C-alpha positions in Angstrom: 110.3 39.8 38.8 111.6 39.6 35.2 112.0 36.1 33.9 115.4 36.6 32.4 118.6 36.6 34.5 119.4 40.3 33.6 118.1 43.0 35.9 115.5 45.4 34.5 117.5 48.2 32.9 114.5 50.5 33.0 115.1 51.2 36.7 114.3 49.7 40.0 110.7 50.9 40.2 109.4 47.3 40.1 111.7 46.3 42.9 110.6 49.3 45.1 107.0 48.4 44.4 107.7 44.7 45.4 109.4 45.9 48.6 106.4 48.1 49.5 104.0 45.3 48.8 105.9 42.8 51.0 106.0 45.3 53.8 102.3 46.2 53.4 101.4 42.4 53.4 103.1 42.1 56.8 101.3 45.1 58.3 104.3 47.3 58.1 106.3 45.1 60.5 109.8 44.7 59.1 110.7 41.6 61.2 107.6 39.9 59.9 108.5 40.8 56.4 112.0 39.5 56.7 110.7 36.3 58.4 108.2 35.7 55.6 110.8 36.2 52.9 113.3 33.8 54.6 110.5 31.2 54.9 109.6 31.7 51.2 113.2 31.4 50.2 113.7 28.2 52.2 110.6 26.7 50.6 111.7 27.6 47.1 115.2 26.2 47.8 113.7 22.9 48.9 111.5 22.8 45.8 114.5 23.4 43.6 116.4 20.6 45.4 113.5 18.2 44.9 113.2 19.1 41.2 116.9 18.6 40.7 116.6 15.1 42.4 113.7 14.2 40.2 115.4 15.3 37.0 118.6 13.5 38.0 116.6 10.3 38.8 114.7 10.5 35.5 118.0 11.1 33.5 119.6 8.1 35.1 116.6 5.9 34.2 116.6 7.2 30.6 113.4 9.1 30.9 114.9 12.5 30.3 116.3 13.3 26.9 118.8 16.0 26.2 118.4 18.0 23.0 121.8 18.8 21.6 
């Protein structure tokens, strides 16, 4: 997936390839694919939440400097 927030303007070939890989990794079972993606999304969401808490805690304690 591209690192910037803008979608790839060269087409959706990378997305189709990623979909094919996800389905193949689940043995072609669509329900397993969707289940795995939901679990991965939940995990990443919890990681983001924990990182936001850590950054907020560090900021309050003066350990995080903003660069303006």
